[in-house]
Structure formats: structure tokens, C-alpha cells
N, C-alpha and C positions, 0 to 999 in steps of 0.2 A: 634326764628324769624319765622313769618308766611311765607307760601309759596309765597304769593304775594310780600312781602317785599324782600324775597330772590331772586325772579325773577328780581325785579326791580334793586336790587343791582348788580346782575350779568350783566344785560343789560347795566346799567349805566357805569359799569367798562369796557365795550367793549369786554367782554369775550364771547366765543362761548359756548353755552349751549350744553353739550353732550347728546346723546340719553339716556344714562343710568340715567342722572338726570331727563330728560323729563319723563322717565318711572315712577317716583314717584311724579311728579308734576301735580296738577290740578288747572287750572286757574278759578277763580270765574267768571262765565258767566255774572253776573250782571254788572261788570265793562265795558265789551265791549258793553253791551246794552246802557250804559250811553254815551259812545263815539259815537255810531251810531247816536244818536239823536242830536249831536252837529253840528253847522254850521261852527265853527272855532275850530281847534284842537291845543293843546299844546304839548310840548315835552313829558309830562307824558302820554298824550293820545296816542302818537305814540308808546310809550313803551308798553302800554296795548295792542295795535293792534299786535305788535311783539310777545308778550307773548301769546296771544290768538291763533295766527296762529301756533306758535311753539308747543304749547300744543296739538292743534287739529290734526295737521299733525303727531305729535309724537304718538298720540293715534291711528291714522289710520295705522301707521306702526306696532304698537304693537298688535292691535286687530286681532284675527283670526276668530271671529264669523261674518258671512256675514251680519246679521241683524244690528249688532253694527257698522260695517264698513259703511253701507248705511246711518245709522243715523248720524254718524260723518261727512260724506260728506255733508249731508243735512244741518247740523249745520254750516259748513264752508260756504256753498253757501248762506245761509240765512244772513250771515254777509258781503256779498259783495254788497256795495252800491255805487252810482255814485258820492257822494260828492267828489270834486276834491282832497282835501288833503288826505282824508281817502282812496280813490280809489288808489292813487299812493302808499301810504304806504302799503296798503293791497296787492297790486300787487308785490311790492318789497319783502314783507314777504313771500308770497306764493311761489314765484320763488325761494327764498333762501331755504326755509324749504323743499319744494318738492325735490330740488336738494340734500339737505342733506339726505333726506329719501332714495334717490337712492344710495348715497354713503354708507350709513349705511347698506342697504340691500346687496350691492355688497361686502362689506368688512367684515361684521360682521355676516351675516346669512349664515350658512353653508348648511342648508337644501334646496336643489334646488326647491322643491315644495313650501315651504314657501316664498323663495325669489321671485319666479314667481308670487305668489299671491300679494306680496307687490308691485312689479313693476306694476302689472295690476291695483291695487287699486289706486296707485299714478297717473297713466296715465288716469284712468277714472275721477279722480278728476280734473286733468289738462284739460281734454276735456270739462268737465262741466263748468269750470270757464271761458272758452272762452276768454282767455287773450293772446294778442300778445306776451307778455313777455315769455309765456310758450311754444311757438312754438319751440324754440331751444331745449327744453327738449325732445319733441316728435321727432324732427329731429335726435337728437343724439341716440335715441333708435331704429330707423328704421332698422338698420342692425341686430337687435337681432334675434336669430334663433328660438325662441319660436313663434308659430303662433299667439297666442292670444296677446302676448306682442307687436308683430309687428303690428297687426291690430290696437290696441289702440294707438300705436306710430304714425302711419300714420293718424289716426283720429285726434289726437292732432295737428299734423303738418299741416293738410289740412283743418282744421275746417272752414266750409263756413261762420259761424257767425263771425269769425275773418277776413277772407279774403274779405268778402263783404264790410268791413270798411277800409281795408288796402289800403294805397296810393301807388303810383308808386315808392316811395322810398324804398318799400319792395321787389322790383323786384329781387335784388341779393339773398335775403332769399328764394324767390320762386324758383329761379334757383337751389339753393342747394337742395331743397326738391325734385324737379323734377329729379335731378341727383341721389339722394339717392334712390328714388323709382325705377329708371331705373336699378340700380345696383342689386336690390333684387327682381325684378319682377318675375323672373323664379321660385323662391322658395316661393312665397307668395300665400296665400289662395285666392279663387275666390272673397270672400267678400273684402279682402284687395285690390285686383286688381281693383275692382269697385270704391273704394275710390280714388285710384290713378287716375283712368280714369276721375272721376268727377273733380279732381283738375286740371288735364291736360286740360280738356275741358274749363276751365276758361280763358285760355291764348291763344294767337295766335303766340306765340314765337316758334322758331324752336325746342328748347328742349321739349316744351309741345307736339308738333306734333310728335317728335321722341318717346316720352313716349307712346303716344297712339298707334303708330305703333308697338312698342315693346310689349305692352300689348296684342294686337291682335295676334302677333306672338307667344307669350307664349300660348295663348288659342288654336291657330292652331296646335301647336306641341302636346298639350295635347289631342286634338281630334285624331290626327294621331297616338298617342301612346295608345289610349283608356284609358287614365288616367284622362280625364276631369271630373270635379265635379261641381255641382250647376250651371247648364247651364243658369239659369236666369241671371247670371252676364254678359253673352254675349249680352243680350238685351241692357244693359246700355252702353257697349263698342261700340256696333254697332250704337246706337243712337248718341253717341258723335263723332264717326268717320263720320257719315253721316252729322252731323251739320257742321263739319269742311270742308268736301268735298263741300257741297252746298254753303258755304260762299265764296268759290273761292280763298282761300289763297294759299300760296306756299305749296308744298308737297301734293297737292290734288290727283295726279296720284298714288303715292305710297299708300296713305291712302285708295283710292278706291280699289286698288288691294288687300290690307289686308282685307278690308270690304268684298269683294266678296269671297275670299277664306274662311274666317271664316264663313260667311253665307252659303257657299256651304257645308262645313263640317257639319254644323247643319242640313241642308237639307238632306245630304247623310245619316247621322246617323239616322234621323227620318224615312226616306224612308226605310232604312234597317230594322228598328224595326217593321214598319207596315208590311212589306213583310214576316218577320219571325214570325209573329203572336202576336206582342205586346211587351211590356216592363215589366221586372220583378221588376222595381223600379219606382221612381218618375221621372226619366229622360224623359219619354215620354211626360208627361204634360209640363215639363219645356221646352223641345225642341219645342213643339207645340206653346208655348207662344213666344219663340224666333222667330219662323217663321212668326207668325201672326203679332206680333208687329214690326218685321223687315219690313214687307210689308207695314203696315199701317202708321208707323211713320218714316220710312227711305226711302223705295223705292218710295213712292208716291211723296216725295220731290225731290229725286235724278233724277227721270225720268219725273218729271213735270206733273203728273196727277194721279188720283186715281188708285190703284191696288187692285184687289179683288180675283184673281184666287187662290192664295196661301191659303187664309182664307177658301174659299169654298172647296178646296181639303182636307185641314186638317179636316174640319168639316165632310166631307163625308168619311174620311179615305181612300181616293183614291190615292194609291201609284203611279199609272200610271200618273194621272193628276199632281201630285207633281213633278214627274220626268220631265214631259213635261215643266212645268213652270220653274223648275230649269234650264233646258237647254235654254229656251227662255231668261231668265234673265241673266244667268251667263255664258252660253256657253255649247254646247253639241257636239256630234259626227258629226251632220249634220247641225249645224247652229252656227253662231256667237252670243254671248250673248249681250243683250241690254246694260248692264253696261260696259263691255269692250269697246263697240263701242262708248258709250256716253263719257267715260272718258279716252279713248285711252290708254289702258294698256293691257298687256298680263300676263299670270301666269308663275310661275317658275322664274328662274333667270339665267343669263349668257347665255351659249349655250343651256340651257334646257328650254328656253322660249316656251310656248305653248298657244294655243287659248282657252283651256278649263281648269277648275279648276283641281288641283291635286286630284286624286281619294282617297277616304278614304281607308287606308290599312286594311288588314284582322286583326281581333282581335288576340292578342298574343295567341299562342297555337293552333290556328286553322290551319289545313293543307292548304298550298297555293293553292292546287288543288280544295279545296272546295269553291264553288262560291255561290253567293246569289241565293235563289230560283227564278225560272222564274216568271216574272210578271203575275198576274192573268189576264185572258182574260176579 
């Protein structure tokens, strides 16, 4: 019996094809090409779609060569067409087979590195398919401890190409994604935090605002602990916070406070680097971008007019001018900040409220008595 006939017999019998059988099966690509061209599909056509997706996803799970994996994904994507009957069956099949792929990798692959690669390849495929049916797969994997798997899980769950078309009836699903992101924010990479922030920025709900506040808090703590990485992610978080603040929705005061403290820490870290003679890595350039874009794309809107002092001070490498502008905008020893006055907030919490931002702590291992070099005259 040919492979095609064997596949048809199994499918017609309603049996689930195991991954071990898939490993030896190869579906003739010519048959799916014939189905793609049709305007009306038959039951046999549906079975061909099922068999094609089953085989292709099975090969994606089996393959270890990166080039072959990319080719297999490209083949699957090339067979995704908008014809209603075809699109529905293709969506059902990809959802089912990708789910089976995760089950197989979880239960049958003992090598953690290979299992991680399979998870990642399946999530990349799900992201590229941009199918609302696959959002739940991404949502279910968000708690995964692997940084790369979590990044692609969040990317699948928050895919803007999907959510641009999703209606209000998907609000409960969006709420679940926001909650899942909030739960794992503290242990997520900067790139993943930015994806979360973009998704939160789409909505005016309280959970979305809470997630933005949480993301800012995570970055604030990382600056305070000198563990912050890829500072460019803060540009996106600051922009999204600023947009919410300017829109005048609920929670604006808390978001303004988080915006100001996060921006202050970027300021303080950059000023310190300039005064200590520069940066040993790429963080200097990233922080400069955070300060300049924060001024041009956030402060100008929040304070109702063009702001240029930060940009000029960064370009001149003038730490004193930067400090003066920091104090004018955010608060300093001898003056109230423009942002706290504009949005009526103080820093700190409870009985420790204060008019100025929290100071950036000393780096770990540096004696507390060691202070920053004095400002240059």
C-alpha cells in the first residue's frame, strides 16, 4: 500500500497518527498543490490538507538542521491561503499538529537542548502563521523558564497582526495574556518585556495599565541592582507609559511616577558613566538613546512643548548640564521637578515618600564610602 493510501486509510478511520509513523511518511506535495487551486473542497481534499500539515509539522519536529527547519516552515507558510474552506481546515490542522508536536517533545524527547529547539521551532512557526487559533499555544508556554522559549511564546500570544484584527469578543483572552505576562515579568529578558509592553499599550484596561507599571518596576529594580541589560528596551516602555499618561486615563499618576523613576535611573547611570570617564560596553550609547528619545518623544508631549536641553547636553558630553536638566524635570535637592508638579506625584512609597527620585545605589562590591568623582568645573 502506498504512503498516500495508508495516510488516507488512517485518517478515514479516525485514528491519531503517531509521531513514529510520521517519521517514515512523506506526503506527495503535488496533491496539496491541486487542493490549493480549488474553489470548492471535498472531504478527500480536507484529508489531503490534514496529511500535508501532519507530515510537515512532523518533519519540523524531527529535523535538527537549521536550514532544513527554515525550509520546512517556508513550505508550510506557502500553503496558507485565504479560501474560506481551506483556511478553516488548515487552521484546525496546524493547531492540532503543533499541539501534538509540543506533547511529543515534552514526553518523548529526553535531551533538554533538543527539546528546547523543538519548542522554539514550533513557536516560530506559530508566530509566522499569525492565526488567532494558535494564541492559546503561545499563552500556555509563557511560564516556560527558558528565555528564548518565553520570548517566542509571548510573541505568539501578542502577535500584533492577529490582535489588529481581533474583535472585542477576544477581551477575555487578552486579559489572560496580560495576567500571564505580569506573573513572569521579573524573570523575563528585556526583549520579552518590550513585547509585553507593546501588547499592554494596545488596551486601556486596568490589567494593561498594571502590566506597564509592573514592567517599569522590573526595570527600575534592575537599574538599582546594576543588573540591567539592553537599555534600549526602556525607550519603548517609556514611550508606552507616556502615551497612557497623556491620554488621561485612570492610573495616570502611578504611571507618571514609574516613568519618572525609570527615566531618572537612566539619567543617573549615564551621568555617572560620563563622570567616570565613559563606558566599557555598549550601554553608554543605549542610555544616550533612552535619554534623547525620552525627551523628544515623551517629555515634549507630557510637558506640552518642545524639549531640547537633554539632547544638547548628551551631544556635548556635559554631565553638569545633564544633572541640571534631570533636577529641573524630575526633581533635585533645591527644586521641585516639572513632571511631579505636572502630574501631582511623589517618589517612594508609604511613609518614605520624597520629592526627588530615589538615588542610584552604589554598584555591588564598591565601598559605600566611595563616592562619585566631583563634577568637572
